[in-house]
MARDREN-276437 format. One record per residue: x, y, z of N, C-alpha, C, O in turn. Coordinates in steps of 0.02 Angstrom, whole numbers, plus 50000, padded with zeros to 5 digits. Example, Ala and Ser with C-alpha at 12.3 -4.5 7.8 and 13.67 -1.06 7.14 Angstrom:
<recs>
506604971650390506154977550390506604983550390507124983450423;506424988850354506844994750357506455000250394506705005750402;
</recs>
This chain:
<recs>
500424994549997499965000049998500415006149999500885006450039;500295010949956500625017749956500325022849997499715023150005;500755027250024500455032550066500375038650019500765039449972;499855043050034499695048850000499825054950042499595055550098;500205059350012500375065150050500095071250014500215072249954;499735075050049499395080950018499735087350046499935087950104;499785092149995499995099050014499425104250005499295106449949;499105105950059498495110650048498605116750009498225118949967;499185119350027499375126649993499455125549922499215129749883;499805119949897499835118549825499185116849795499085119149739;498765113449821498115112049793497685118949790497355120249740;497705122649839497315129049835497645133049778497295136249739;498235133049773498555137349724498325134849653498175138849608;498315127849645498135124749579497405126149566497235126749507;496945126749614496215128349602496215135449578495825136849533;496605139849601496555146649580496745147549505496425150949464;497345143749493497585143849416497065140549370496985143149315;496745135549387496225132149345495615137549330495355138149274;495415141249389494945146149380495105151749331494685154449296;495765153449331496005158649280495965156349213495775160049167;496135150149204496115146349141495355147249113495245149649058;494875145249153494195144749132493975152549113493605153449064;494185157449148493995163649130494255165749062493895168649021;494895164049051495165165948984494835162148927494755164948873;494645156048937494285152048888493575155148870493365155548812;493215157248930492585159748917492565166548889492065168248858;493075170548898493135176948860493235176248792492955179948752;493655171448773493845169948702493165167048661492995168948605;492885162748697492275159548672491645164448658491265163748610;491595169548705491095174548696491285179048638490865181248599;491935180548634492105185248580492005182048508491845185348459;492115175148506492005171648434491345170248422491215168248365;490815170748468490135167748455489795172348405489435169748362;489865178348406489455182448355489745181948289489405184148243;490355179148277490655179048215490605171748183490735170848124;490425166948224490395160148209489715156548203489655151448169;489175159748239488545157148244488005159748199487495156748182;488195165948179487685168948134488015171548070488025177648060;488285167348028488665170047971488255171647914487815167847894;488405177647886487955180747834488145176947768488715174647758;487605176347724487695172847659488055177847611487965183947611;488495174247571488915178447525488435181547470488575186947446;487915178447452487405180947404486705178847416486625175247465;486235180447384485555178347392485295172147363484695170647368;485745168347331485505162347300485525157047354485775157847409;485235151547333485105145947382485775142347405485865140247462;486205141947356486875138347379487215142647431487425140247484;487275149047418487665153247471487335153647536487675154347586;486615153147539486265152947598486375145947634486445145647695;486385140647597486505134247625487145134147657487215131947714;487675136447620488435136347648488465140247713488775138047762;488135146247714488165150047771487785146547833488005146447890;487205143847814486865140447868487295134347899487255132747958;487675131247854488095125047873488655127647918488745124447970;489025132847906489515135047944489265137948010489585137248062;488725141148007488395144148067488185138348115488205139048176;487975132548084487775127048130488395124048165488365122248224;488995123748128489635121748164489755125748222489945122948273;489665132648220489835137448268489375136148325489615135948381;488685135148313488225133648369488345127748406488275127548467;488565121548361488725116348400489345117048443489365114348498;489795120248423490455121648463490205126048529490465124648583;489785130648528489625134348581489245129748626489305130848686;488865125048608488495120548650488925115848683488855114648743;489425112848645489875108448676490355111648728490535108748779;490555118048709491065121348752490735123348821491055123248874;490025125348817489615126448873489625119948924489685120548985;489565114348893489535108448931490215106748964490255104149020;490735108348929491435107048947491655112249003492005110449050;491435118548996491555122949046491245121949120491485123849173;490625118649109490185116549168490575111449205490625111549266;490855106949166491245101049201491865104149233492025102449289;492235108849195492805112149223492665115749282493105115749325;492085119249293491915122749354491825117949409492025119249465;491545112349395491425107549450492085103949475492165102249533;492555103049423493165100849448493585106249490493925104649539;493535112249468493865117249506493635117949580494015118549628;492905117549583492595116949653492855110949692492955111449753;492955105349658493145099349697493875100249716494015098349773;494325102549680495005104049702494995108749763495265107349816;494665114549751494675119149807494375115849869494665116649923;493855112449864493565109249924494015104049957494035103250018;494385100549913494905095949939495415099149981495595096850035;495655104849952496265108749984495925111050050496255110350101;495345113450055495065115850122494995110150169495115110950228;494785104150147494725098450192495365096650218495425095450279;495955096150172496545094150200496835099350247497165097550296;496745105350235496985110650281496625110650343496925112050395;495935109050343495595108350408495815102350447495905102650508;495915096950410496095091250445496795091350481496875088250534;497325095250448497945096050471497915100950532498285100250581;497495105550528497445110550590497125107150645497305108650702;496615102250636496305099050686496755093750721496705092450781;497175091050681497665085950709498245089850745498485087850799;498455095450713499045098750748498865102450810499295103350853;498265104650819498085108950873498245104650941498685106350980;497885099650949498005095651014498775094251027499015095851081;499135091650980499865090550984500235096051007500635095851054;500065102050967500505107650981500325110151050500775112551083;499705109951075499465112251139499855108451192500155110951239;499795102151179500115097351229500865098151228501155097551282;501225099351173501975101051166502105107551204502585107951243;501685112551194501815118751225501785118451299502195121451334;501265114451325501205113851396501825110251428502055111951483;502085105251391502675101851418503305106251417503685106151465;503405109951364504005114451356504015121051396504535123951411;503385123051411503395129551448503755130151508504105135151514;503725125451559504095126051622504905125751608505295129351641;505135121351558505855121251541506035126651510506605128651522;505625130351464505875137351431505915142151487506395145951488;505455142451535505465146951586506135146351630506455151251648;506305139851644506865138351690507545139551655507975143151680;507635136251596508275135951565508315139351499508865139951472;507755141851469507775145251407507805140151349507875142351292;507755133651359507695128651315507075124351316506785123551369;506865121751264506285117251267506485110551288507075108851285;506005106151310506175099251325506235095551258506675091451246;505735097351216505765093851146505735098851089505315103351091;506165098351040506085102850987506775105050964507265104751002;506825107450894507375109850870507565117350884507125121550891;508135118650888508345125350904508275129750839508305127450782;508165136150853508035141750798508725142250763509275141750791;508605143450697509225145250651509435152450669509025156650687;510085153750663510325160650673510095165350627509945163550570;510035171950647509825177650606510375183050610510865182650646;510225187950569510735193650574510775196950637511315199350656;510215197350675510145200150741510435195550799510725197850848;510335189250788510575183750829510915178450788510605173650767;511555179250777511875174950729512005168650753512095164350710;512035166750815512165159550841511545155550837511025157750863;511545149450806510995145150807510755143250880511185142750924;510135142250892509845140650956509975133350972510075129150928;509985132051037510075124751063509455121051052508895123751052;509555114651041508995109951035508695108251105508965110251156;508125104551106507795102451164508295098351211508755094751192;508115099651275508515095851325508515088551318509025085251329;507845085651296507825079351282507965076951213508385072551203;507605080151162507705078151097507645084551055507195088651064;508105085051009508085090950957508815091950935509315090450968;508775094950869509435097550839509575104450851509105108350860;510215106250852510385112750860510215117150796510165114350741;510145123150802510025127650746510685128850708511235128050734;510575131050641511105132750598511325139950614510905144250626;512065141450613512245146650629512135152150566512045149950509;512145158450576512015163350522512665164150479513225163950504;512555165050416513085166050367513185173950357512755177350328;513685176250378513755183650373513945186650308514325183450270;513705192650290513895195550226514335201850243514595204950197;514425203650305514885209450318515605208050329515765203350365;516035211550303516795209750305516885210350377516575214350411;517375205850400517675206050467517185202650517517375202050575;516655200750501516145197550557516195190150544516145187550489;516305186950602516355178950601515635175550597515115178250617;515675169850570514995166350558514725163950619515095162950667;514085162850623513755161550683513875154050702513965149750658;513865152750770514025146350800513385142450790512825145050796;513475135750775512925131150773512735129250841513135128150887;512035128850845511725126850911511925119850930512025115450887;511985118850998512075112051033511425108051035510875110851044;511515101051024510965096951036510915095451118511335097251159;510375092351132510225090351203510485083651219511075082251215;510015079451239510185072651250510245067951188510655063451183;509785069751143509765066051080509655071351024509175075251026;510105071250976510075075650921510775076950886511285074150904;510755081150837511405082950804511485090150816511005093850824;512125091950818512295099050825512225102950760512365100250706;512015109550762511865113950704512575115350675513075115550710;512575116250607513095118550567513335125450579512885129550588;513995127550581514235133650593514085137750524514085135150468;513975144450538513875149150476514525150950446515075150950475;514395152550382514985155350347515145162650371514715166550392;515805164150366516065171050386516015176050327516035174450267;515945182550353516135187950306516855187850283517265184050309;517005192250235517695192950209518165193850267518025197850312;518725190150267519265190950315519155188950384519545190750428;518585184850399518465183050469518435175050469518485171850416;518365172150529518345164950537517665162050532517175165350551;517615156050507516955153050506516705150750576517085149650623;516065150150579515795148250643515925140650658515965136350614;515995139550723516055132150735515415127950737514875130750748;515445121950728514885117450727514645116050799515045115950845;513975114950808513785113750876513915106650893514075102550850;513835104950960513975098450992513415093850979512835096050981;513545087650966513055082750955512735081151032512965083351085;512185077151026511855075251087512275070951134512645066451114;512175072651203512615069351249512525061551253512975058151278;512005058951230511905052151224512035049651155512445045251145;511665052851104511785050551042511675056550996511215060551009;512085057650939512095062450894512765065050874513235065150914;512805067350809513395070150778513535077550792513095081550807;514185078850785514265086350791514145089850724514165086850671;514015096450730513835099850670514515102050632515035102850664;514475102850563515005104550523515235112650534514805116950544;515895114050531516105120650536515945125050484515815122250431;515925131550485515725136050431516335137850391516875137050418;516325140050334516815142050290517115148750311516745153450328;517815149450310518185155550321518015160350266517825158550210;518095166850286517985172550232518655173650189519225172650212;518525175650130519085177150086519435183650112519165188050146;520085183450089520545189350118520315196250082520065196250026;520415201250114520395207750080521015212050092521475209750125;521045217450069521635222050070521865223550142522455224450155;521355223750190521525225150257521515218550309521775218450365;521185213750281521045207450325521315201650283521225201050223;521655197450324521905190850300521315186050286520735187350301;521535180050254520985175050249520735172350308521155171250352;520105170850319519815167650381520035160250379520205157350327;520005157350442520035150350457519455147250458518965150350479;519385140550434518735137550433518485136050499518925135050541;517895135850517517645133650585517785127050604517855122650562;517835125950667517995119150691517355114950689516815117650701;517405108150674516815104550679516635102850754517075102650797;515935101450768515765100450835515895093250856515945088450817;515945093250925516125086450948515485082050963514955084550983;515565075950953514955071450972514975069951044515485071251076;514445067151074514395065551147514675058351161515275057051156;514185053951177514475047251189514475042451125514865037751117;514005044351084513965040251018513765044750963513215047550961;514205045250923514065049250861514765051450825515315050450851;514705054250770515295056750736515435063650740514965067650740;516125065850745516285072750747516095076450679516105073650624;515945082650690515825087450637516385088350592516955088050617;516335089550528516905091550479517095098150485516655102450492;517725099850485517975106650486517805110450422517765107550368;517705117150431517525121150374518125122650334518695122250359;517995124450270518625126150226518915133150242518555137350268;519525134250227519745140450245519665145950186519575143950128;519685152250198519575157250153520085157650100520635155150110;519915160750040520345161649987520835166950002520695171650039;521455166249971521975171249978521755177449933521315177149890;522125182949948522015188849911522325188749840522895186549834;522005190749790522375191249719522875195749716522785200849749;523425195249682523975199749677523745205949636523245205449601;524075211349638523875217949603524295217649542524845214849543;524045220649487524325220849423524835226349431524725231349466;525445225249396526035230349393525735236549360525335236249314;525975242149386525835248949365526465252449346526925252949386;526495254749285527065258549253527055265749272526555268949290;527745268249264527755275449279527515279849216527555277449159;527285286049227527025290049170527515294549144527365298349098;528125294349170528685299349149529105296249089529045290449072;529485300149063529895298849005530625300049025530805304949057;531065295049002531805296249013532075302548982531765305248937;532635304949003532945310748973533115309748901533315304448877;533015316148862533185315848793533945316948783534305320148822;534145313948727534855315548707535005322548687534565326248664;535695324448698535885331148677535835331448602535795326448567;535845337848577535805339248510536575338848481537055339848520;536665337548419537275337748387537545344848379537175349648385;538175345448366538435352248361538275354948283538255351348233;538175361448287538065364948214538775366748193539185369248231;538895365248126539535366648100539505370548033539025370247993;540065374148025540155377947958540715375047922541245374147953;540655373447855541175370647819541425363447844541995361447833;540945359847879541035353347902540355350147911539855353747918;540315342947913539685339547930539465341447995539875342748039;538775341748005538485343148071538605336948120538675331148098;538635338448185538745333048235538165328748244537605331248236;538245322248260537715318148274537405319648345537715321548395;536695318348341536385318948402536535312848457536645307148438;536525314648521536625309448570536035305148579535465307548577;536155298648589535545294548605535135296448663535405299248711;534505295248661534035296448719534175291248781534405285648769;534055293148837534205288548896533705283048893533155283648867;533955277248922533485271348927532955272648981533055276549028;532415269348972531885270049024532065266249081532435261449074;531825268249144532015265349207531685258349211531075257749205;532125252649222531865246249224531375245049286531455247649341;530845240749271530455239649323529815244349330529345242949366;529845249849293529335254749297528985256049224528485259449216;529295253149179528895253149109529065261249083528645263949047;529565264349099529675271249080529795271449005530135267348975;529485276648975529645277548900530345280248891530585284748927;530665277348841531405278748824531455286348805530965289148779;532005289248816532105296148795532175296748722532425292348688;531935303048697531965305048627532725306448613533075309348654;532945304248554533635305148531533695312248507533215315248482;534325314948517534505321448509534485323248432534575318848389;534385329648416534315331348348535015332848324535455335648357;535085330548259535735331048227535975338048211535545341948190;536565340048217536815347148204536725348648131536705344248088;536665355248118536665357548045537355358448017537845359448053;537385358247951538005359147918537915364847863537445364447822;538325369447862538335375347813538985375947776539525376947803;538895375247708539565376347665539375382547623538805383747605;539875385947610539815392147566540505392847526541045391147551;540435395147465540955396347414541345389647407541965389647409;541005384147399541385378547382541115374847321540545376147302;541465370547292541245368147229541065359547240540625356747207;541385356947276541305349447282541025346647346540615342047344;541245349747409540985345547466540255346247475539945351347459;539965340647504539245340847521539075343847589539415341947637;538625347947596538415350847655537945345847691537345346247677;538155341247735537785335747762537595337147834538045338347874;536965337247852536745337347923536935331747960537105326547932;536915332448024537125327248074536545321948079535965323448065;536735315748100536265310648106535875311848176536185313548226;535265311048174534925311248237535105305648285535295300148265;535045307148351535235301648398534705295848401534135296748379;534895290548426534475284648428534015285948488534225289148536;533375283448487532945283948541533165279248596533485274248581;533005280548661533115275948718532745270148717532245269648682;532965265048756532605259048755532085259648808532225262148863;531475257148794530935257648845531135253148903531505248348895;530855255248965531035252049022530575246049033530015245949007;530805241049069530495234249080529865236249116529855240849157;529335232349099528675234449132528705231949202529085227449221;528235235649243528205233649315527885226749327527375224749299;528235223349373527975216349387527325215749427527175220049468;526975211049416526285210749460526505207649528526995203849532;526165209349576526275207149643526025200049658525585197449624;526325196949707526145189649716525455189049754525245193249794;525145183649738524475181849777524575180549849525135179549873;524045180549883524075179749955523975172749967523715169149924;524165170450028524125163750053523355161650072523005165650104;523135156450056522455154150074522455152850153522955151750186;521785153050179521725152250248521735144850265521565140650222;521925143150328521935135950353521175133650359520705137350374;521115126450345520515123650355520355122150428520825121250467;519765121950448519535120050519519715113650540519745109250497;519825112350600519925105350624519245101550639518735104350658;519315095050626518725090950638518535090450703518975091450745;517945088950723517685087550788517805080850807517865076250766;517845080050875518005073250907517385068450897516805070650901;517525061850886516955057250883516745055750956517065057751005;516165051750959515885049851021516415046551071516875043151048;516335047451133516775044551181516755037151177517285034251186;516235033751164516165026751155516225024151086516665020151069;515745026651045515695024750971515745031450934515465036550953;516145030850877516065036850832516775038450803517295037750835;516735040750742517345042850704517435050650717516965054550729;518075052150714518235059550717518065062650650518075059150599;517895069350648517705073250592518255074650552518795075650580;518205074950487518765076750437518915083750446518495087950463;519605085050431519815091350435519595095450375519475092450322;519515102350379519315106450326519845107350267520445106550279;519645108950212520135109750157520425116750164520075121550179;521085117050152521395123750153521135128550099520935126250045;521125134750110520975139750059521405140249999522005138950003;521105142249939521525142549883521945149149883521685154449900;522475148949865522975154249859522705159049806522375157149758;522855165149819522685171049772523055170649709523625168349711;522785172849651523125172649588523605178649587523465184149613;524195177349557524675182449547524415188249497524025187149451;524675194549512524495200049472524795200049405525345197449397;524455202849354524775203349291525315208049283525295213549312;525835206249243526415210849233526215216649183525835215749135;526495222349195526305227949153526655227949089527195225049086;526405231049035526705231248969527345234848977527395239149021;527875233148935528495236448932528455242848906527995244348867;528925247248924528925254448903529015255548829529335251548795;528755260548804528815262048730529525264548714529815268548751;529785262248663530535264848648530415271748626529885273948602;531015275348638531025282948626531055284148555531275279948515;530805290548535530825292348460531515293748443531925296348480;531605291748383532325293648349532385301248342531905304948332;533035303348349533065310648344533055313348267533255309748221;532835319448257532775321848193533445323548158533875326348191;533545321848094534215322648065534345330548054533875334348046;535005332648056535165339448050535015342247978534935338647929;534995349147976534885351847916535565353347878536065355947905;535505351247812536095353347765535945358947724535415359047692;536435364547722536335370847685536975372047643537535371747669;536875373347576537415375447537537275381747505536765382447470;537705386447516537585393447485538125394547440538685392147449;537945398947381538475401147328538825395247304539415395847287;538525389247301538915383847276538695381447211538105381547193;539205379147172539095376347109539265368547110539795366247129;538735365147086538835357547087539035354247156539355349047161;538795358047210538865355747283538215353047306537725356747304;538175346947327537585344247360537405346547433537845347047475;536835347647445536635348647514536235342747540535705341347512;536455339347593536105334047609535865334047686536255335247731;535225332647696534975332647761535205326247803535375321047775;535205327047862535515321347906535015315747915534415316847919;535285309547918534785304247935534455304648003534755306848052;533815302548003533445302348062533695296948106533905291748081;533675297848174533935293548226533475286348226532865286448214;533775281048240533365274348246532925275048302533165278048350;532325272948307531875272448364532125267948413532485263248398;531945269048471532215264248528531805257848535531225257448515;532155252948564531815246348564531355246648623531525249248676;530725243748611530285243348660530525239448719530965235248714;530205241048776530425237648843530165230948847529675229548813;530455226348885530225219948902529625220348949529615224148997;529135216248933528575215848978528675213749052529115209649068;528295216349091528385214549166528215207649180527765204949148;528565204249228528485197649244527805197649285527645202049326;527405191649268526795190849309526935188849380527465186049395;526465190249425526595188949496526485182249513526045179049485;526905179449562526865172249586526145171149618525875175549652;525895165849606525225163649637525355162449712525865159849734;524865164249749524905162549820524895155649838524635151449801;525185153849900525155146949920524475144949946524095148849975;524335138449934523705136349959523695135550035524225134250064;523115136450072523085136050144523175128150169523025123150136;523445128250236523505121750266522825117950277522325120950295;522825111650267522195108150284522095107450361522565107950401;521475106350380521325106050447521495099050473521515094250435;521615098650537521795092450575521185088250577520635090850584;521245081950571520645077750582520515076650649520955076750691;519855075450664519615074950738519785068150767519875063450729;519835067550834519975062050871519475056850863518895058950858;519555050850860519105045750861518895043550924519255044750973;518315040050934518075037350999518465030551016518925028450982;518225027351074518475021951094518465016051040518925012051031;517895016151007517785012150954517655016650892517085018250873;518175018350863518105022750799518765024550776519255023350810;518795027550719519365030450680519435037350685518935040950686;520055039850689520165047050684519965050250617519995047050564;519785056450622519525059450558520115060550511520685061450532;519925060350445520415061450389520705069150393520355073950406;521335069250382521615076250377521365080150321521225077150269;521285086750327521035090250269521525091450218522115092250235;521365091650157521825093250101522045100150101521695104750120;522685100650079522935107450072522625111250021522455108249970;522515117950025522255121949974522665122049906523275121649906;522325122449854522725123349787523105130249786522875135349812;523675129849756524075136049754523735140649696523455137849649;523775146949699523485151249658523875151849586524485150949582;523485153249534523795153849472524275159649465524155165049492;524815158549428525315164249413525015169349369524605167949326;525235175449381524975181149344525235180849271525785178449259;524865183249223525065183749158525615188849146525595194149177;526105187649102526665191749093526415198249050525925198149013;526765202849058526505209849025526765209148947527265205948933;526395212448900526605212348832527215217048825527315221848862;527615215148771528195219248760528055226148737527555226948702;528415230948750528335237848734528435239148662528835235648632;528085243948629528085245848559528745249048546528975252948588;529085247548489529695251348472529555258448454529015260048429;530035262848468529915269748454529955270948380530285267048345;529615276248351529725277848283530365280448266530715283248308;530555279548207531185282248186531165290348174530665293448154;531705292748186531735301148174531585303348104531645299248058;531415309148095531295312248024531985314248000532425316648035;532015312747934532665314847900532665322547897532145325847891;533335325447901533385332847902533255335947836533335332847783;533055342447839532955346047774533575347747738534095348347769;533555348447679534165350647632533945357047596533415357247564;534395362647600534255368347557534835370247524535385369547551;534775372747465535285375147417535105381047375534545381247349;535535385747366535425391147327536065393247292536605392247320;536025396347231536585398547197536555405447177536025408547183;537135408547152537115414747120537485413947053538085415247045;537015411547004537215410146935537385402746930537865401246894;537085398446959537175390846952536545387646982536015390346996;536705381146988536145376547018536475371947068537085370847066;536095369247112536275363547157535695359547168535115361547164;535915352947183535385347347195535465345647271535995344047299;534835346147302534875345047374534495338447387533925337547366;534835333747423534505326947447534295327647516534645330747557;533715324847530533505324447601533855319047638534115314447607;533865319447700534065313647746533495308747749532905310447748;533715302647754533235296547756532995296647832533325298747880;532365293847834532035292747901532385287247936532695282747906;532335287648001532645282448044532205275748044531605275848030;532515270648060532175263948064531745263848131531925266948181;531205260448129530775259648192531165255048241531555250748220;531045256048302531315251248353531035245048352530495244248324;531395239548384531175232848394530635232748444530685236748491;530115228548441529635227548496529955223848548530405219948532;529765224548614530015222148674529745214548679529215212948650;530105210348714529975204048733529395203548781529385207648827;528915199048778528405198248828528665195948895529145192248899;528355198048948528575196249015528405188349027528005184948995;528775186349079528625178849092528045178349140527945182649182;527655172949131527135171649174527375170649244527955168849253;526965171649294527095170249360527065162849379526745158849346;527425161149435527455154149453526835152949487526575157449520;526545146549483526025144649525526125144049595526695142449612;525685144949639525795144649714525865137049733525665132749694;526135135849786526265129949816525645127349850525295131249882;525505121349844524865118049875525025118349948525595118249972;524425118649986524505118850060524635112050088524435106950060;524945112050141525135105850179524455101950204523945105050218;524505095450206523955092050239523885092150305524395092550339;523235091850336523235092350406523405085450444523505080250413;523435085850509523695080150550523045075250551522495077650563;523135068250537522515064050547522395062450621522835061750664;521695061850632521515060050695521655052750720521725048350678;521705051550783521865045350806521295042250846520965045950883;521165035750841520655031850883521025026550920521605025050904;520685023650971520995017951009521055011850966521545008150969;520485010750923520525004450883520425006750810520095003050773;520675012150789520595013650723521045020750713521015025550752;521405020650663521815026450642521485031250587521135029150541;521625037250596521335041550544521725040950482522275038150481;521415043650428521725043850363522115050250350521925055650374;522645049650314523065055650294522805058950245522625056050194;522755066050253522575069550191523095071250144523685070650162;522945073350086523475074350034523615082250038523235086350063;524205083550009524355090950003524035094249946523885091049895;523925100449952523545103949896523955103949832524565103749833;523585104349772523965104549710524235111349697523965116549718;524775111249660525145117249642524735121249592524455118449545;524715128149601524405132049557524665132149480525255131149467;524255133349438524545133849366524975139449357524895144549391;525465139049310525915144549297525555149549249525155147649206;525745155849258525405161149216525685161049145526215158449129;525275163849108525425163949031525875169449018525775174949045;526415168548976526875173248954526565178948913526115177648873;526785184848922526525190448879526695190348811527225187648794;526345192948770526435193548699527035198648683527115203248723;527415198148633527925202248607527625209348587527055209748563;527985214348595527755220648574527875221448497528295218148468;527445226148466527485227648404528115232248386528315236348427;528365231548331528955235348309528725243048297528165244548277;529205247548310529075253948288529105255248216529465252048177;528675260748198528635262448124529255267148105529425271448145;529585266348046530085270348025529725276848002529125277047989;530125282047998529905289247970530005290047901530425286447875;529665294547864529815296047791530445299547787530715301847837;530675300047729531385303047709531335307847660531865309447632;530725310947641530685315647587530855322547617530605324947669;531335325547578531585332347603531065337647576530595336447537;531235343747606530835350047584531095352847519531575350047493;530825358147489531005361047433531665364847441531805367247496;532095365647388532675369847396532495377247411531985379547386;532895380947449532775387547469533085392847417533695392647410;532755397147384533055401947343533565406347381533535407347441;534035408847341534565413247373534735418547324534895417247266;534705425247349534835430947308534445431047245533845430147250;534725432047184534375432747123534515427247080534335427447021;534835421947104535005416347071534435411647060533895412747087;534565406147019533995401547013533835397747074534285395347108;533185397047090533045393447151533305385747154533385382147105;533405384247210533565376647223533035372147198532445373947198;533235366147175532695361047157532355358047219532585358347276;531805355347202531445351247256531925346247281532325343247245;531855345547351532275340147381532105333447355531525331747344;532615329647345532525323047313532445317347367532355318547427;532485311247340532455305047384533045301547372533255301047315;533355298947425533955295147416533805288047383533325284647400;534195286547341534095280247304534595274847316534555269547286;535095276347364535565271147381535235264947417534815265847461;535435258547399535125253147429535195252647500534755249647531;535725255247534535755254047606535375260147647535455261047707;534985263647610534635269547642533855269447616533685273347572;533445265247641532805264747610532405271047624532595275047667;531845272047587531435278047589531075278347657531025283647687;530835272347681530515272447746530945268047795531245263047777;530925270447853531295266047905530985258947910530395257747897;531425254747929531045247247931530815246448006531135248048055;530185243748003529805242048066530265237348104530625233048077;530225238548174530565234048215530225227148216529615226948208;530535222048224530285215548239529935214448303530175216948354;529345210648305528985209748370529455205248413529855201148389;529355206448480529695203248533529425196448534528905194948505;529815191648571529665184848580529145184448641529205188448688;528665179648640528265178648692528695176948757529235174148754;528365178848820528795176848879528755169448891529075166848937;
</recs>
């Protein structure tokens, strides 16, 4: 024979839903009646009239049948509603005498001790986070309240009386310890499980898992709660400053201009932008026939600084210890799992290479067949190496297993927490752009001169990506519990966290153009020609882009 269980609330709700369905069908049926029961004939002939009467009869038959169906539906809804009322009345009639008798028994004990004789303890609330104790004779302890406010520990589980199980401890807010489990019944019952420790914050470390509750004479100890997760590392942050620029080349007369000094390299570990190369010095020749007035080469841009490294992740919290088993019979509770170590912070992008210096200006005056050459632009600086990803935090230590009873085994040691993942390496810095070639000007008094522009500098190489951070070390296993006639199981150490991914190589810098400006007229002579483009094979028109850096 099978047993029937009724839920009066569900039956009452179902009756209401069925009534709503009936209302919807009736509304739709009424709206369709005028269009389906009296169809007008399409024409005045006999055939059209017969067709209209035929379809109208279909509509009338539907209305008749649907009226009968809705009457049955109404009776069914009434039966369901009446059944729900009957079940609810029967439950109320059966509960009232029992509840009255139980209240009469518990009242003197509540007045004397604050605990009922029979009944479960109340669960914790925000106002009263600890779970209530169960009845002195029979009843389970209430569950502790799980906190949502940082720094507030989880509620403690309520204790059982003579017979019953302890309540579970509540979880903690961030950076606080989990609530401990309640004790099991003095004669029979298991201890409650400990609550989870809260995750670490910037100001608070990871919480420890709550301890499992102890059993009484016969029963198992409660399991320890898991430790809180470690704080994640912070991503590296680069400097916003730029390294010093190189000095400018010397300006010369009747000699080539001096080369610009290279820019200073960016500071390592801060991702500083490399310094701009110095401008090449100018060169001016007058009253000569063959030497070329060539501006100085621009200085090379400085190398970008290595990106800032990510910080290491924090250590995970320790797992809670397992509760002791019953004095006579019972196993100790298992230790809680250690918290996961925090992930390492990502490394910052390497610094951008410095801009190549502008080539010096070449000027020839009163010259016949003498060339004026702008200086070459300086090469862009190499991009900086990406920052190293932070090391993942170590996993938390597993909780110790609980002591076993006279006839029982000790609790298994908690597993160490998994190490945090290493941070991703920063991308390589972008190579600096090559410097612009210098202008060339020439003018004559009664002659002509051809002026070549300096070529643009090559772009810098992209920086190498930063190395990924090391994974955190797994937490140590807890100590196994001991029993008189049984030994606890050893827990395993936590697994090592995965290594961080290396950063991508930086893009190469773009070379600059090398087209010179127009020749400058001088006195009443013929104006200089438009600046040309160098065509020698070792001096391309555009600077060569730097090669991307290798991944970390």
